[in-house]
N, C-alpha and C positions, 0 to 999 in steps of 0.2 A: 482442466484448461491450463495452458501454459501462460506464464507471466507475459510473455511477448505477445500473446493473442488477446489480452484484455484490452478492449476498446473503450472509447468514450461512452458509447451507447451502453455497454455492459456496466460501466461504472455508474452511469446515470440510472440504469435499471436497479442496481444494487441500492442506490440512494433513494429510489422511488421518486425520481424527478422526471417530469414529462416535457417541460419547456426548455428552451435554449438559453434562458437568461444567464445561467451560471456556467455555461459550457466551457468557456475559456478557462475559468478558474478550476473547474473539475478536471479538465485536461492537464493543467499544470500540476494539480494534486496527484493525478495518476502517474505522471512522470516522476514526481518527487517520491511517491510511495515505492515505485519500482526501483529507483536508485537507492532508497533507504534499505530495502530488502537486500539488494546486492551488496551494499557496503557493510551492512550488519553481519551478513552471513559470510562474506568473503567469496561467494560463488560468482563465477562468470555467468553471462546470460544463458549460455548453452546448458550448463549444469543446473542452473536455477529452473530452466524450463522442464527439466526432467522430474522435478518435484512439484506435483500438482497442488499440494496443500499450501504451497507458498502463494498461489494465486488468491487463496482466501485471505492470507495475511495482507496482501496488497490491497484488496478491496476493503478490508477492515480498517487499514491505515487511511485510505481515501475517505472513508466514512468519518473517522475521527478528525481528519483535517477539515472536512466540510462542516461538521457539527461545531467545531471550535474556531471557525473562521473569524468570528467577531471578536473573540477573546484570544486572538493569536499571540498577543504580546503578554505572556504570562510566565511565571516561574515554574510552571508544572513541567516536570521532566520525566514523568512516569510513563511507561509503556503498558498498554493493555496486557494483562497477564496471559491471556490466551494467545495473543500475537507473539509475545516474547517466547512462549513455550514452543510455538511452531518454528520461529526463527532460530531458537537455540538448538532444536533438533537437527537443523541443517547447517549450522554455523561451523565454518572451518577457521574463523578468526578466534584465536584463543587469548588475545590480549585484553 
């Protein structure tokens, strides 16, 4: 699956959410996760779409955003090691 093809419905399915209560929040998390992946890797949208494993990273980031939504104001700056590994494989940002 391409990053650009990940929909709100797919993000909610990944999170195992059936109702529409948090839809707007999840939609925003999805946008933020996509932007995070693009900025972290330095890839443009077209190049990122060529790497299907980046879609897993996007969904994992959405999951972390959603799980940590109540404690969003924390000093935790660690990235999930599996997500970091996927992003590092495709990163062209070397700074």
